[in-house]
MOPAC internal coordinates of N, CA, C and O (Angstrom, degrees):
PM7 1SCF
backbone

  N    0.0000 0     0.00 0     0.00 0    0    0    0
  C    1.4472 1     0.00 0     0.00 0    1    0    0
  C    1.5265 1   108.44 1     0.00 0    2    1    0
  O    1.2310 1   120.09 1   -45.14 1    3    2    1
  N    1.3216 1   117.43 1   134.86 1    3    2    1
  C    1.4613 1   122.81 1   179.28 1    5    3    2
  C    1.5254 1   108.18 1  -124.21 1    6    5    3
  O    1.2310 1   120.99 1   -56.58 1    7    6    5
  N    1.3355 1   115.72 1   123.42 1    7    6    5
  C    1.4640 1   121.75 1   178.95 1    9    7    6
  C    1.5186 1   108.61 1  -125.41 1   10    9    7
  O    1.2310 1   120.74 1   -46.46 1   11   10    9
  N    1.3316 1   116.19 1   133.54 1   11   10    9
  C    1.4550 1   122.75 1   175.39 1   13   11   10
  C    1.5214 1   108.11 1  -104.20 1   14   13   11
  O    1.2310 1   120.41 1   -51.14 1   15   14   13
  N    1.3247 1   116.81 1   128.86 1   15   14   13
  C    1.4595 1   122.24 1   177.44 1   17   15   14
  C    1.5195 1   108.09 1  -117.61 1   18   17   15
  O    1.2310 1   120.53 1   -49.67 1   19   18   17
  N    1.3250 1   116.60 1   130.33 1   19   18   17
  C    1.4597 1   120.70 1   179.45 1   21   19   18
  C    1.5216 1   108.48 1   -80.63 1   22   21   19
  O    1.2310 1   120.87 1   -62.23 1   23   22   21
  N    1.3319 1   115.94 1   117.77 1   23   22   21
  C    1.4636 1   121.39 1   179.55 1   25   23   22
  C    1.5244 1   111.55 1   -92.20 1   26   25   23
  O    1.2310 1   120.50 1   151.35 1   27   26   25
  N    1.3299 1   116.64 1   -28.65 1   27   26   25
  C    1.4702 1   121.53 1   175.26 1   29   27   26
  C    1.5162 1   107.33 1  -138.31 1   30   29   27
  O    1.2310 1   120.79 1   -61.86 1   31   30   29
  N    1.3283 1   116.09 1   118.14 1   31   30   29
  C    1.4581 1   121.14 1  -177.33 1   33   31   30
  C    1.5281 1   110.85 1   -73.05 1   34   33   31
  O    1.2310 1   120.25 1   -22.42 1   35   34   33
  N    1.3287 1   117.13 1   157.58 1   35   34   33
  C    1.4599 1   119.97 1   177.74 1   37   35   34
  C    1.5296 1   110.83 1   -66.76 1   38   37   35
  O    1.2310 1   120.74 1   -28.01 1   39   38   37
  N    1.3249 1   116.19 1   151.99 1   39   38   37
  C    1.4615 1   121.82 1  -179.73 1   41   39   38
  C    1.5260 1   112.59 1   -89.58 1   42   41   39
  O    1.2310 1   120.10 1   152.90 1   43   42   41
  N    1.3208 1   117.41 1   -27.10 1   43   42   41
  C    1.4672 1   122.01 1  -173.38 1   45   43   42
  C    1.5271 1   113.49 1  -106.89 1   46   45   43
  O    1.2310 1   120.01 1  -172.05 1   47   46   45
  N    1.3249 1   117.58 1     7.95 1   47   46   45
  C    1.4529 1   120.20 1  -178.01 1   49   47   46
  C    1.5140 1   111.20 1  -173.58 1   50   49   47
  O    1.2310 1   120.70 1    13.80 1   51   50   49
  N    1.3148 1   116.26 1  -166.20 1   51   50   49
  C    1.4628 1   122.64 1  -179.88 1   53   51   50
  C    1.5231 1   109.77 1  -131.91 1   54   53   51
  O    1.2310 1   121.12 1   -23.68 1   55   54   53
  N    1.3233 1   115.47 1   156.32 1   55   54   53
  C    1.4572 1   122.07 1   173.16 1   57   55   54
  C    1.5209 1   106.66 1  -100.48 1   58   57   55
  O    1.2310 1   120.70 1   -52.41 1   59   58   57
  N    1.3228 1   116.27 1   127.59 1   59   58   57
  C    1.4633 1   121.55 1   178.97 1   61   59   58
  C    1.5179 1   109.10 1  -122.78 1   62   61   59
  O    1.2310 1   121.32 1   -37.29 1   63   62   61
  N    1.3215 1   115.08 1   142.71 1   63   62   61
  C    1.4597 1   121.10 1   177.70 1   65   63   62
  C    1.5183 1   107.63 1  -116.75 1   66   65   63
  O    1.2310 1   120.92 1   -60.84 1   67   66   65
  N    1.3230 1   115.85 1   119.16 1   67   66   65
  C    1.4599 1   120.33 1  -179.50 1   69   67   66
  C    1.5116 1   110.58 1    60.38 1   70   69   67
  O    1.2310 1   120.28 1    49.03 1   71   70   69
  N    1.3169 1   117.06 1  -130.97 1   71   70   69
  C    1.4617 1   120.70 1  -179.69 1   73   71   70
  C    1.5279 1   112.34 1  -100.89 1   74   73   71
  O    1.2310 1   120.05 1  -166.11 1   75   74   73
  N    1.3322 1   117.50 1    13.89 1   75   74   73
  C    1.4655 1   120.94 1   175.75 1   77   75   74
  C    1.5223 1   108.13 1   -79.49 1   78   77   75
  O    1.2310 1   119.61 1   -52.55 1   79   78   77
  N    1.3152 1   118.36 1   127.45 1   79   78   77
  C    1.4667 1   123.14 1  -176.06 1   81   79   78
  C    1.5194 1   111.64 1   -89.51 1   82   81   79
  O    1.2310 1   121.34 1   -23.37 1   83   82   81
  N    1.3342 1   115.05 1   156.63 1   83   82   81
  C    1.4640 1   121.37 1   176.73 1   85   83   82
  C    1.5143 1   111.35 1    80.49 1   86   85   83
  O    1.2310 1   121.32 1    -4.31 1   87   86   85
  N    1.3296 1   115.09 1   175.69 1   87   86   85
  C    1.4633 1   119.89 1  -179.99 1   89   87   86
  C    1.5193 1   110.57 1   -61.55 1   90   89   87
  O    1.2310 1   121.02 1   -50.30 1   91   90   89
  N    1.3089 1   115.66 1   129.70 1   91   90   89
  C    1.4553 1   122.44 1   172.62 1   93   91   90
  C    1.5157 1   106.37 1  -106.80 1   94   93   91
  O    1.2310 1   119.83 1   -37.86 1   95   94   93
  N    1.3020 1   117.93 1   142.14 1   95   94   93
  C    1.4547 1   120.21 1  -172.25 1   97   95   94
  C    1.5184 1   114.42 1  -104.66 1   98   97   95
  O    1.2310 1   119.65 1   174.71 1   99   98   97
  N    1.3264 1   118.27 1    -5.29 1   99   98   97
  C    1.4593 1   119.38 1   173.40 1  101   99   98
  C    1.5249 1   109.81 1  -155.13 1  102  101   99
  O    1.2310 1   121.80 1   -28.68 1  103  102  101
  N    1.3244 1   114.16 1   151.32 1  103  102  101
  C    1.4539 1   121.15 1   176.91 1  105  103  102
  C    1.5157 1   107.83 1  -155.18 1  106  105  103
  O    1.2310 1   120.93 1   -18.04 1  107  106  105
  N    1.3199 1   115.82 1   161.96 1  107  106  105
  C    1.4613 1   121.14 1  -176.13 1  109  107  106
  C    1.5282 1   110.56 1  -100.18 1  110  109  107
  O    1.2310 1   121.29 1   -12.52 1  111  110  109
  N    1.3160 1   115.14 1   167.48 1  111  110  109
  C    1.4606 1   120.42 1   174.21 1  113  111  110
  C    1.5256 1   109.75 1   -61.08 1  114  113  111
  O    1.2310 1   120.29 1   143.94 1  115  114  113
  N    1.3098 1   117.05 1   -36.06 1  115  114  113
  C    1.4703 1   121.31 1   178.06 1  117  115  114
  C    1.5345 1   110.67 1   -61.21 1  118  117  115
  O    1.2310 1   120.25 1   138.18 1  119  118  117
  N    1.3627 1   117.13 1   -41.82 1  119  118  117
  C    1.4705 1   120.67 1   175.64 1  121  119  118
  C    1.5241 1   110.56 1   -58.48 1  122  121  119
  O    1.2310 1   120.80 1   136.58 1  123  122  121
  N    1.3226 1   116.08 1   -43.42 1  123  122  121
  C    1.4626 1   121.83 1  -177.76 1  125  123  122
  C    1.5275 1   111.54 1   -65.95 1  126  125  123
  O    1.2310 1   120.35 1   132.67 1  127  126  125
  N    1.3322 1   116.93 1   -47.33 1  127  126  125
  C    1.4666 1   121.83 1  -179.03 1  129  127  126
  C    1.5266 1   111.49 1   -64.02 1  130  129  127
  O    1.2310 1   120.38 1   143.70 1  131  130  129
  N    1.3303 1   116.88 1   -36.30 1  131  130  129
  C    1.4669 1   120.27 1  -177.80 1  133  131  130
  C    1.5298 1   112.84 1   -77.52 1  134  133  131
  O    1.2310 1   120.07 1   177.19 1  135  134  133
  N    1.3402 1   117.47 1    -2.81 1  135  134  133
  C    1.4629 1   120.17 1   179.54 1  137  135  134
  C    1.5110 1   113.40 1    78.79 1  138  137  135
  O    1.2310 1   119.95 1  -159.18 1  139  138  137
  N    1.3289 1   117.69 1    20.82 1  139  138  137
  C    1.4610 1   121.79 1  -177.54 1  141  139  138
  C    1.5223 1   114.23 1   -87.97 1  142  141  139
  O    1.2310 1   119.85 1   173.34 1  143  142  141
  N    1.3377 1   117.90 1    -6.66 1  143  142  141
  C    1.4646 1   121.28 1  -176.99 1  145  143  142
  C    1.5265 1   108.52 1  -100.02 1  146  145  143
  O    1.2310 1   120.88 1   -54.87 1  147  146  145
  N    1.3312 1   115.92 1   125.13 1  147  146  145
  C    1.4593 1   122.05 1  -177.25 1  149  147  146
  C    1.5215 1   110.95 1  -127.71 1  150  149  147
  O    1.2310 1   121.12 1   -29.95 1  151  150  149
  N    1.3154 1   115.47 1   150.05 1  151  150  149
  C    1.4617 1   122.28 1   167.49 1  153  151  150
  C    1.5208 1   105.74 1  -108.49 1  154  153  151
  O    1.2310 1   120.21 1   -56.93 1  155  154  153
  N    1.3335 1   117.21 1   123.07 1  155  154  153
  C    1.4663 1   121.20 1   178.97 1  157  155  154
  C    1.5247 1   108.21 1  -111.51 1  158  157  155
  O    1.2310 1   121.26 1   -62.57 1  159  158  157
  N    1.3445 1   115.20 1   117.43 1  159  158  157
  C    1.4661 1   122.44 1  -177.50 1  161  159  158
  C    1.5280 1   109.99 1   -78.20 1  162  161  159
  O    1.2310 1   120.49 1   -34.51 1  163  162  161
  N    1.3473 1   116.67 1   145.49 1  163  162  161
  C    1.4681 1   121.97 1   179.50 1  165  163  162
  C    1.5255 1   113.71 1   -76.32 1  166  165  163
  O    1.2310 1   119.01 1   179.86 1  167  166  165
  N    1.3133 1   119.50 1    -0.14 1  167  166  165
  C    1.4672 1   125.09 1   178.70 1  169  167  166
  C    1.5186 1   113.36 1    72.82 1  170  169  167
  O    1.2310 1   119.57 1  -156.68 1  171  170  169
  N    1.3147 1   118.43 1    23.32 1  171  170  169
  C    1.4589 1   121.73 1   175.14 1  173  171  170
  C    1.5148 1   110.44 1   -83.97 1  174  173  171
  O    1.2310 1   121.20 1    12.76 1  175  174  173
  N    1.3175 1   115.32 1  -167.24 1  175  174  173
  C    1.4572 1   120.85 1  -177.38 1  177  175  174
  C    1.5280 1   113.30 1   -83.30 1  178  177  175
  O    1.2310 1   119.63 1   162.77 1  179  178  177
  N    1.3163 1   118.31 1   -17.23 1  179  178  177
  C    1.4597 1   120.93 1  -176.95 1  181  179  178
  C    1.5139 1   112.40 1   -61.74 1  182  181  179
  O    1.2310 1   120.75 1   -39.72 1  183  182  181
  N    1.3216 1   116.18 1   140.28 1  183  182  181
  C    1.4642 1   120.65 1  -179.61 1  185  183  182
  C    1.5251 1   112.37 1  -114.22 1  186  185  183
  O    1.2310 1   120.31 1   175.73 1  187  186  185
  N    1.3238 1   117.02 1    -4.27 1  187  186  185
  C    1.4610 1   121.64 1   178.66 1  189  187  186
  C    1.5177 1   109.56 1  -130.79 1  190  189  187
  O    1.2310 1   120.91 1   -32.64 1  191  190  189
  N    1.3053 1   115.87 1   147.36 1  191  190  189
  C    1.4558 1   122.28 1   176.01 1  193  191  190
  C    1.5188 1   106.56 1  -151.53 1  194  193  191
  O    1.2310 1   120.16 1    -7.35 1  195  194  193
  N    1.2986 1   117.30 1   172.65 1  195  194  193
  C    1.4638 1   120.49 1   176.02 1  197  195  194
  C    1.5170 1   109.47 1  -152.46 1  198  197  195
  O    1.2310 1   121.80 1   -22.54 1  199  198  197
  N    1.3075 1   114.16 1   157.46 1  199  198  197
  C    1.4615 1   122.54 1   179.33 1  201  199  198
  C    1.5203 1   106.09 1  -133.51 1  202  201  199
  O    1.2310 1   120.18 1   -49.91 1  203  202  201
  N    1.3267 1   117.26 1   130.09 1  203  202  201
  C    1.4640 1   120.11 1   175.17 1  205  203  202
  C    1.5192 1   107.54 1   -97.67 1  206  205  203
  O    1.2310 1   121.19 1   -57.83 1  207  206  205
  N    1.3314 1   115.34 1   122.17 1  207  206  205
  C    1.4614 1   122.22 1  -176.33 1  209  207  206
  C    1.5186 1   111.05 1  -115.68 1  210  209  207
  O    1.2310 1   121.54 1   -30.42 1  211  210  209
  N    1.3135 1   114.67 1   149.58 1  211  210  209
  C    1.4618 1   121.44 1   168.40 1  213  211  210
  C    1.5221 1   106.24 1  -115.26 1  214  213  211
  O    1.2310 1   120.46 1   -54.12 1  215  214  213
  N    1.3255 1   116.73 1   125.88 1  215  214  213
  C    1.4545 1   121.51 1   178.22 1  217  215  214
  C    1.5238 1   107.93 1  -103.67 1  218  217  215
  O    1.2310 1   120.52 1   -56.59 1  219  218  217
  N    1.3222 1   116.61 1   123.41 1  219  218  217
  C    1.4570 1   121.95 1   179.20 1  221  219  218
  C    1.5226 1   109.00 1  -110.46 1  222  221  219
  O    1.2310 1   120.93 1   -56.63 1  223  222  221
  N    1.3323 1   115.82 1   123.37 1  223  222  221
  C    1.4627 1   122.33 1   176.62 1  225  223  222
  C    1.5200 1   107.71 1  -104.73 1  226  225  223
  O    1.2310 1   120.56 1   -57.63 1  227  226  225
  N    1.3031 1   116.53 1   122.37 1  227  226  225
  C    1.4597 1   121.13 1   179.70 1  229  227  226
  C    1.5184 1   108.64 1  -124.51 1  230  229  227
  O    1.2310 1   120.68 1   -47.34 1  231  230  229
  N    1.3252 1   116.30 1   132.66 1  231  230  229
  C    1.4640 1   119.70 1   176.84 1  233  231  230
  C    1.5171 1   109.20 1  -143.32 1  234  233  231
  O    1.2310 1   121.42 1   -25.89 1  235  234  233
  N    1.3132 1   114.88 1   154.11 1  235  234  233
  C    1.4630 1   121.03 1   175.56 1  237  235  234
  C    1.5180 1   108.28 1   -97.24 1  238  237  235
  O    1.2310 1   120.66 1   -46.16 1  239  238  237
  N    1.3144 1   116.35 1   133.84 1  239  238  237
  C    1.4623 1   119.22 1   174.35 1  241  239  238
  C    1.5170 1   107.86 1   -86.45 1  242  241  239
  O    1.2310 1   120.40 1   -42.47 1  243  242  241
  N    1.3128 1   116.84 1   137.53 1  243  242  241
  C    1.4629 1   120.43 1  -175.66 1  245  243  242
  C    1.5236 1   112.35 1   -69.92 1  246  245  243
  O    1.2310 1   119.75 1   149.29 1  247  246  245
  N    1.3362 1   118.08 1   -30.71 1  247  246  245
  C    1.4655 1   120.03 1  -177.17 1  249  247  246
  C    1.5247 1   112.08 1   -68.12 1  250  249  247
  O    1.2310 1   120.41 1   128.52 1  251  250  249
  N    1.3069 1   116.83 1   -51.48 1  251  250  249
  C    1.4637 1   118.92 1  -174.83 1  253  251  250
  C    1.5181 1   112.89 1  -109.79 1  254  253  251
  O    1.2310 1   120.18 1   173.26 1  255  254  253
  N    1.3326 1   117.27 1    -6.74 1  255  254  253
  C    1.4546 1   123.59 1  -175.99 1  257  255  254
  C    1.5249 1   111.88 1    54.99 1  258  257  255
  O    1.2310 1   120.94 1  -152.82 1  259  258  257
  N    1.3099 1   115.81 1    27.18 1  259  258  257
  C    1.4597 1   119.31 1   173.67 1  261  259  258
  C    1.5233 1   108.36 1   -91.02 1  262  261  259
  O    1.2310 1   121.10 1   -23.01 1  263  262  261
  N    1.3172 1   115.51 1   156.99 1  263  262  261
  C    1.4579 1   119.78 1  -177.95 1  265  263  262
  C    1.5151 1   110.68 1   -87.72 1  266  265  263
  O    1.2310 1   121.34 1   -43.48 1  267  266  265
  N    1.3164 1   115.05 1   136.52 1  267  266  265
  C    1.4542 1   122.07 1   169.97 1  269  267  266
  C    1.5182 1   106.52 1  -105.80 1  270  269  267
  O    1.2310 1   120.66 1   -44.87 1  271  270  269
  N    1.3206 1   116.35 1   135.13 1  271  270  269
  C    1.4588 1   119.43 1  -176.98 1  273  271  270
  C    1.5186 1   109.77 1  -136.31 1  274  273  271
  O    1.2310 1   120.84 1   -51.85 1  275  274  273
  N    1.3254 1   116.00 1   128.15 1  275  274  273
  C    1.4585 1   122.96 1   174.91 1  277  275  274
  C    1.5184 1   107.91 1  -124.80 1  278  277  275
  O    1.2310 1   120.67 1   -36.68 1  279  278  277
  N    1.3514 1   116.32 1   143.32 1  279  278  277
  C    1.4625 1   121.17 1   178.80 1  281  279  278
  C    1.5152 1   109.41 1  -125.70 1  282  281  279
  O    1.2310 1   121.14 1   -39.15 1  283  282  281
  N    1.3314 1   115.43 1   140.85 1  283  282  281
  C    1.4557 1   122.56 1   179.23 1  285  283  282
  C    1.5244 1   108.68 1  -135.30 1  286  285  283
  O    1.2310 1   120.25 1   -45.96 1  287  286  285
  N    1.3269 1   117.14 1   134.04 1  287  286  285
  C    1.4603 1   122.19 1   176.17 1  289  287  286
  C    1.5228 1   109.26 1  -103.42 1  290  289  287
  O    1.2310 1   120.68 1   -37.32 1  291  290  289
  N    1.3337 1   116.31 1   142.68 1  291  290  289
  C    1.4552 1   120.05 1   174.48 1  293  291  290
  C    1.5168 1   110.08 1  -156.04 1  294  293  291
  O    1.2310 1   121.10 1   -19.83 1  295  294  293
  N    1.3273 1   115.49 1   160.17 1  295  294  293
  C    1.4590 1   122.75 1   178.60 1  297  295  294
  C    1.5211 1   108.10 1  -101.53 1  298  297  295
  O    1.2310 1   120.79 1   -50.55 1  299  298  297
  N    1.3182 1   116.09 1   129.45 1  299  298  297
  C    1.4602 1   122.19 1   176.45 1  301  299  298
  C    1.5243 1   107.92 1  -103.77 1  302  301  299
  O    1.2310 1   119.74 1   -73.11 1  303  302  301
  N    1.3448 1   118.09 1   106.89 1  303  302  301
  C    1.4688 1   118.90 1   178.24 1  305  303  302
  C    1.5260 1   110.36 1   -74.00 1  306  305  303
  O    1.2310 1   120.53 1   -34.70 1  307  306  305
  N    1.3284 1   116.58 1   145.30 1  307  306  305
  C    1.4624 1   122.52 1   178.66 1  309  307  306
  C    1.5216 1   107.57 1  -122.72 1  310  309  307
  O    1.2310 1   120.25 1   -56.48 1  311  310  309
  N    1.3225 1   117.13 1   123.52 1  311  310  309
  C    1.4627 1   122.32 1   174.85 1  313  311  310
  C    1.5216 1   107.06 1  -106.59 1  314  313  311
  O    1.2310 1   120.73 1   -56.85 1  315  314  313
  N    1.3312 1   116.21 1   123.15 1  315  314  313
  C    1.4602 1   121.30 1  -176.16 1  317  315  314
  C    1.5235 1   108.74 1   -92.72 1  318  317  315
  O    1.2310 1   120.76 1   -58.71 1  319  318  317
  N    1.3220 1   116.16 1   121.29 1  319  318  317
  C    1.4593 1   122.23 1   179.48 1  321  319  318
  C    1.5244 1   107.38 1  -109.24 1  322  321  319
  O    1.2310 1   120.20 1   -66.53 1  323  322  321
  N    1.3398 1   117.23 1   113.47 1  323  322  321
  C    1.4697 1   119.76 1  -178.64 1  325  323  322
  C    1.5283 1   111.39 1   -61.01 1  326  325  323
  O    1.2310 1   120.92 1   -39.50 1  327  326  325
  N    1.3212 1   115.84 1   140.50 1  327  326  325
  C    1.4587 1   121.93 1   176.64 1  329  327  326
  C    1.5231 1   108.94 1   -90.95 1  330  329  327
  O    1.2310 1   119.65 1   -40.17 1  331  330  329
  N    1.3279 1   118.27 1   139.83 1  331  330  329
  C    1.4720 1   119.36 1   176.33 1  333  331  330
  C    1.5232 1   110.55 1   -63.79 1  334  333  331
  O    1.2310 1   121.12 1   -34.81 1  335  334  333
  N    1.3181 1   115.46 1   145.19 1  335  334  333
  C    1.4803 1   119.49 1  -178.51 1  337  335  334
  C    1.4972 1   112.02 1   -91.70 1  338  337  335
  O    1.2310 1   120.10 1   180.00 1  339  338  337

């Protein structure tokens, strides 16, 4: 299981998952692969933003059925490309 948790929200927009509005603070790898994760820009002048994510990998070991958990932090840069009107 892979879960992404937003540790620092974007300054120039929001992260939305599916049809849930406003900043969402966690989503799964399945959400990401299915194209359900969006960054929505506030339409200001800023052209750069960033999101700090924590990725948690959880798996069950077959021998003991105990959970193994690893966490990784990374910065996701966002480049805003204006859409023609």
